[in-house]
VEXMAR-696605 format. One record per atom (N, C-alpha, C, O): residue in one letter; x, y, z. Coordinates in steps of 0.05 Angstrom, whole numbers, padded with zeros to 5 digits, always signed. Last residue first. Layout:
AXYZ
...
END
This chain:
A-04211+03305-00835
A-04195+03287-00852
A-04178+03302-00871
A-04164+03290-00887
A-04215+03330-00769
A-04219+03334-00798
A-04201+03316-00814
A-04178+03312-00806
E-04229+03281-00718
E-04215+03304-00729
E-04220+03306-00759
E-04229+03287-00771
V-04250+03255-00659
V-04258+03258-00687
V-04245+03283-00697
V-04248+03305-00685
V-04231+03211-00611
V-04226+03238-00622
V-04234+03237-00651
V-04225+03220-00666
L-04246+03176-00553
L-04249+03179-00581
L-04245+03208-00589
L-04254+03226-00576
R-04216+03138-00506
R-04222+03166-00512
R-04223+03168-00543
R-04203+03163-00556
L-04222+03088-00458
L-04225+03095-00486
L-04231+03125-00489
L-04249+03135-00475
R-04175+03079-00406
R-04201+03086-00416
R-04200+03093-00445
R-04179+03102-00455
R-04143+03034-00360
R-04143+03050-00385
R-04171+03057-00391
R-04190+03043-00383
G-04138+02996-00321
G-04132+03024-00314
G-04130+03042-00338
G-04118+03063-00337
L-04155+02946-00334
L-04127+02951-00336
L-04119+02980-00330
L-04096+02988-00333
V-04209+02953-00332
V-04198+02936-00312
V-04168+02940-00311
V-04155+02937-00290
A-04216+02983-00379
A-04220+02996-00353
A-04208+02980-00331
A-04197+02991-00312
L-04208+02944-00418
L-04188+02965-00415
L-04191+02979-00388
L-04171+02986-00376
A-04257+02917-00410
A-04231+02903-00405
A-04209+02923-00402
A-04191+02919-00385
N-04293+02955-00429
N-04294+02946-00401
N-04268+02933-00393
N-04259+02937-00371
E-04277+02959-00483
E-04276+02983-00466
E-04276+02975-00436
E-04262+02986-00420
L-04288+02906-00500
L-04260+02917-00500
L-04257+02941-00482
L-04237+02944-00468
D-04344+02905-00494
D-04327+02886-00480
D-04298+02896-00478
D-04286+02894-00457
A-04359+02949-00527
A-04365+02949-00499
A-04347+02930-00483
A-04337+02937-00462
V-04344+02930-00577
V-04331+02953-00567
V-04335+02955-00537
V-04316+02961-00522
S-04337+02858-00580
S-04354+02883-00581
S-04337+02906-00569
S-04319+02901-00553
D-04287+02823-00619
D-04301+02830-00593
D-04318+02855-00597
D-04314+02871-00616
V-04262+02772-00656
V-04277+02797-00658
V-04292+02801-00632
V-04308+02784-00624
N-04197+02746-00655
N-04224+02744-00646
N-04238+02771-00647
N-04226+02791-00639
D-04144+02753-00666
D-04162+02748-00688
D-04191+02745-00680
D-04208+02743-00697
P-04117+02759-00618
P-04117+02781-00637
P-04137+02778-00660
P-04145+02797-00672
D-04142+02740-00558
D-04137+02729-00584
D-04139+02752-00605
D-04161+02763-00608
L-04160+02761-00510
L-04131+02762-00515
L-04123+02750-00543
L-04100+02751-00551
L-04215+02751-00511
L-04205+02779-00511
L-04176+02781-00519
L-04167+02800-00532
A-04214+02695-00509
A-04224+02709-00533
A-04214+02738-00534
A-04206+02747-00555
D-04193+02687-00458
D-04178+02677-00481
D-04187+02691-00506
D-04171+02698-00523
V-04235+02709-00428
V-04209+02721-00427
V-04192+02713-00451
V-04179+02729-00464
Q-04274+02671-00440
Q-04278+02699-00448
Q-04252+02714-00448
Q-04247+02731-00465
W-04254+02625-00418
W-04256+02626-00447
W-04261+02654-00457
W-04253+02661-00479
P-04255+02638-00362
P-04230+02634-00376
P-04232+02636-00407
P-04215+02648-00420
K-04304+02690-00351
K-04297+02662-00351
K-04271+02659-00367
K-04264+02677-00383
L-04299+02751-00314
L-04300+02736-00339
L-04293+02707-00335
L-04276+02701-00318
G-04294+02794-00278
G-04317+02776-00276
G-04321+02760-00301
G-04344+02755-00309
A-04249+02824-00277
A-04269+02832-00297
A-04294+02815-00295
A-04314+02820-00308
L-04218+02798-00239
L-04224+02827-00236
L-04247+02836-00254
L-04263+02853-00246
G-04214+02746-00262
G-04226+02751-00236
G-04234+02780-00231
G-04256+02785-00221
G-04189+02757-00311
G-04215+02745-00310
G-04229+02750-00284
G-04252+02756-00283
L-04139+02776-00291
L-04157+02793-00308
L-04185+02783-00307
L-04204+02798-00304
A-04121+02729-00267
A-04127+02753-00250
A-04144+02772-00266
A-04163+02784-00254
E-04114+02697-00312
E-04133+02689-00290
E-04141+02713-00273
E-04164+02716-00266
A-04075+02723-00339
A-04101+02720-00352
A-04122+02713-00331
A-04145+02723-00332
S-04041+02767-00293
S-04043+02742-00308
S-04071+02741-00321
S-04088+02757-00314
L-04014+02833-00294
L-04036+02814-00289
L-04032+02789-00306
L-04021+02789-00328
A-03982+02875-00301
A-03970+02853-00285
A-03991+02831-00281
A-03986+02812-00265
S-03983+02900-00368
S-03992+02899-00340
S-03979+02876-00327
S-03966+02859-00339
S-03970+02895-00420
S-03953+02912-00405
S-03961+02913-00375
S-03947+02925-00359
R-04010+02862-00439
R-03983+02852-00439
R-03964+02869-00422
R-03945+02859-00411
F-04054+02897-00435
F-04053+02873-00418
F-04024+02863-00416
F-04015+02856-00395
S-04040+02935-00474
S-04043+02943-00445
S-04042+02919-00427
S-04029+02920-00406
E-04041+02903-00520
E-04016+02917-00512
E-04018+02925-00483
E-03998+02921-00468
I-04095+02888-00520
I-04075+02868-00518
I-04048+02880-00509
I-04034+02869-00492
F-04120+02940-00525
F-04126+02922-00502
F-04103+02902-00498
F-04093+02899-00476
A-04100+02959-00574
A-04095+02974-00549
A-04099+02956-00525
A-04084+02957-00505
I-04121+02920-00609
I-04092+02923-00607
I-04085+02938-00581
I-04067+02930-00567
K-04176+02929-00602
K-04165+02903-00596
K-04134+02905-00592
K-04123+02893-00573
L-04180+02982-00619
L-04187+02975-00592
L-04175+02948-00584
L-04164+02945-00562
L-04164+02977-00673
L-04149+02994-00655
L-04155+02987-00626
L-04136+02986-00610
D-04205+02945-00695
D-04177+02935-00693
D-04161+02951-00673
D-04146+02939-00658
D-04247+02981-00689
D-04249+02955-00676
D-04221+02943-00674
D-04214+02931-00653
A-04229+03028-00719
A-04234+03029-00689
A-04234+03001-00676
A-04223+02998-00655
Y-04177+03013-00767
Y-04205+03019-00760
Y-04209+03015-00729
Y-04193+03001-00716
P-04111+03042-00758
P-04129+03020-00762
P-04158+03028-00756
P-04163+03048-00742
A-04092+03104-00789
A-04096+03087-00765
A-04113+03064-00773
A-04128+03065-00792
V-04045+03143-00825
V-04069+03125-00826
V-04068+03109-00800
V-04047+03101-00790
M-04022+03204-00852
M-04022+03185-00830
M-04048+03169-00830
M-04069+03180-00835
E-03984+03230-00905
E-04010+03222-00895
E-04006+03201-00873
E-03990+03183-00875
G-03923+03266-00891
G-03942+03251-00907
G-03968+03246-00892
G-03972+03255-00870
G-03874+03258-00837
G-03888+03271-00859
G-03908+03253-00873
G-03910+03229-00868
Q-03828+03204-00822
Q-03840+03231-00818
Q-03855+03241-00842
Q-03849+03233-00865
S-03821+03141-00790
S-03822+03157-00814
S-03836+03183-00809
S-03854+03184-00792
Q-03832+03114-00744
Q-03808+03130-00745
Q-03807+03149-00769
Q-03794+03169-00769
A-03872+03080-00703
A-03874+03098-00727
A-03851+03117-00726
A-03850+03135-00710
V-03850+03017-00684
V-03852+03045-00676
V-03853+03062-00702
V-03837+03057-00720
P-03887+02956-00687
P-03866+02974-00697
P-03871+03002-00687
P-03894+03010-00683
L-03903+02917-00629
L-03912+02933-00652
L-03889+02951-00661
L-03873+02961-00645
A-03869+02856-00614
A-03875+02884-00607
A-03884+02898-00633
A-03875+02893-00655
R-03899+02792-00623
R-03878+02812-00630
R-03888+02839-00621
R-03912+02845-00620
N-03932+02748-00622
N-03919+02757-00597
N-03896+02776-00602
N-03876+02776-00588
M-03961+02738-00665
M-03935+02726-00665
M-03919+02734-00641
M-03895+02728-00639
A-04005+02770-00655
A-04009+02741-00656
A-03983+02726-00655
A-03982+02704-00645
L-03982+02821-00660
L-03990+02812-00634
L-03994+02781-00633
L-03987+02768-00614
Y-03974+02822-00716
Y-03951+02825-00697
Y-03958+02814-00670
Y-03943+02799-00658
G-04027+02818-00732
G-04008+02796-00738
G-03984+02797-00720
G-03974+02777-00711
R-04046+02867-00717
R-04057+02844-00703
R-04039+02819-00708
R-04036+02802-00690
L-04018+02895-00756
L-04012+02900-00728
L-04022+02877-00711
L-04009+02868-00692
A-04043+02876-00804
A-04014+02873-00800
A-04007+02875-00770
A-03991+02859-00759
L-04096+02892-00796
L-04089+02864-00800
L-04060+02859-00794
L-04053+02840-00780
G-04089+02948-00795
G-04100+02934-00772
G-04094+02904-00773
G-04086+02892-00753
L-04069+02957-00847
L-04053+02964-00823
L-04063+02949-00799
L-04047+02938-00784
A-04112+02941-00879
A-04087+02927-00881
A-04069+02932-00856
A-04056+02914-00847
E-04151+02981-00864
E-04156+02952-00860
E-04130+02936-00860
E-04126+02919-00842
S-04125+03027-00881
S-04134+03024-00853
S-04138+02995-00846
S-04130+02985-00825
A-04120+03016-00935
A-04096+03020-00919
A-04103+03017-00889
A-04087+03004-00875
A-04172+03015-00954
A-04157+02990-00954
A-04133+02992-00937
A-04125+02973-00924
R-04183+03070-00949
R-04198+03050-00933
R-04184+03024-00932
R-04182+03011-00910
M-04145+03090-00986
M-04144+03098-00958
M-04159+03078-00940
M-04149+03070-00919
A-04163+03067-01033
A-04137+03060-01023
A-04133+03067-00994
A-04121+03052-00979
E-04211+03095-01038
E-04212+03066-01034
E-04185+03056-01024
E-04185+03038-01007
P-04192+03147-01047
P-04209+03141-01024
P-04210+03111-01018
P-04210+03102-00995
L-04159+03139-01095
L-04147+03146-01069
L-04166+03140-01045
L-04156+03129-01026
D-04180+03079-01130
D-04175+03108-01128
D-04165+03114-01100
D-04163+03096-01083
S-04177+03025-01124
S-04180+03035-01152
S-04176+03065-01153
S-04170+03076-01174
G-04123+03006-01080
G-04150+03012-01086
G-04152+03024-01114
G-04132+03032-01126
S-04081+02963-01040
S-04086+02981-01062
S-04116+02986-01065
S-04132+02972-01052
T-04027+02945-00994
T-04054+02942-01006
T-04057+02961-01029
T-04038+02975-01036
I-03990+02921-00941
I-03989+02930-00969
I-04017+02925-00981
I-04028+02904-00977
A-03958+02912-00885
A-03983+02924-00894
A-03980+02936-00921
A-03969+02958-00925
E-03907+02896-00874
E-03926+02875-00880
E-03953+02886-00889
E-03969+02872-00901
P-03878+02941-00859
P-03875+02930-00887
P-03895+02909-00894
P-03899+02903-00918
V-03886+02992-00827
V-03900+02966-00824
V-03900+02953-00852
V-03920+02954-00866
D-03860+03038-00841
D-03853+03026-00814
D-03868+02999-00809
D-03862+02986-00790
P-03880+03049-00892
P-03851+03046-00888
P-03844+03032-00862
P-03825+03017-00860
F-03934+03020-00922
F-03926+03033-00896
F-03896+03028-00892
F-03888+03006-00888
T-03970+03032-00982
T-03950+03018-00966
T-03943+03034-00942
T-03947+03058-00941
A-04016+03026-01033
A-04011+03038-01007
A-03991+03020-00992
A-03996+02996-00990
S-04031+03044-01102
S-04020+03025-01082
S-04014+03040-01056
S-04008+03064-01056
I-04085+03055-01143
I-04066+03067-01125
I-04058+03046-01105
I-04074+03033-01093
G-04099+03040-01213
G-04105+03044-01185
G-04082+03057-01170
G-04063+03067-01181
G-04057+03001-01256
G-04081+03016-01251
G-04087+03018-01221
G-04079+03000-01206
D-04009+02978-01261
D-04031+02962-01270
D-04058+02977-01266
D-04079+02965-01272
P-03976+03014-01235
P-03974+03012-01264
P-03997+02996-01277
P-04004+02999-01300
D-04005+03055-01186
D-03999+03028-01193
D-03998+03025-01224
D-04017+03033-01237
E-03982+03112-01155
E-03997+03102-01178
E-03987+03073-01184
E-03963+03068-01186
A-03979+03109-01084
A-03966+03111-01110
A-03984+03100-01131
A-04000+03082-01127
F-03972+03130-01017
F-03990+03123-01039
F-03975+03127-01065
F-03959+03146-01067
S-03952+03112-00953
S-03943+03122-00979
S-03962+03112-01001
S-03967+03088-01003
V-03965+03131-00886
V-03971+03114-00909
V-03961+03128-00935
V-03961+03152-00937
P-03948+03130-00818
P-03946+03143-00844
P-03950+03123-00866
P-03941+03100-00864
Y-03996+03110-00769
Y-03971+03106-00783
Y-03971+03121-00809
Y-03992+03123-00822
R-04026+03111-00705
R-04025+03121-00733
R-03998+03117-00744
R-03978+03120-00729
Y-04036+03099-00652
Y-04031+03077-00671
Y-04033+03086-00700
Y-04040+03070-00718
D-04014+03124-00595
D-04024+03133-00621
D-04017+03112-00641
D-03993+03107-00646
N-04029+03120-00526
N-04017+03108-00550
N-04030+03119-00575
N-04054+03123-00576
M-04016+03152-00467
M-04033+03151-00490
M-04018+03140-00514
M-03996+03149-00520
END
C-alpha cells in the first residue's frame, strides 16, 4: 500500500495570506488567502509536482519529514500517480498492458501520460490489470 501524503508547512506570508511548502517536495510551493484555501492549493500543488516527477521519469520523493499537517494530492492526481508507479514497477510492457486491458495503443499512451486526464473508472480498471485495487478511506480532517 502506498501513502502519497506529505508533510506541509504553513507560514504567514508577509504580503498577506498563508504560504504552503513541502520539505520533501521542494517543487510544491503555493499559497492561499486563508488556511482552508492554502490547504486546497497545497493538495493541487503537490499533485502537480508529483506528476512532474513522473513526467521527467524521476522517482517520487520519500516523505521523510515528521510531524505537522499531512497533505495528499487530490484523488484524480493520486490515482494517476499510483497507476504510473504501479506500471513502472511491473514487468509489463505498454503493449502487454494494452493486451491485458483490451486497450488500443493510444489509450495506453494516454494512461501513461502524467498530464493526461483519465476517468476514475479507467484508472481503477488499469490498476486491476496490474494486480492493484483502489481503496478509499475517508478520515476526519
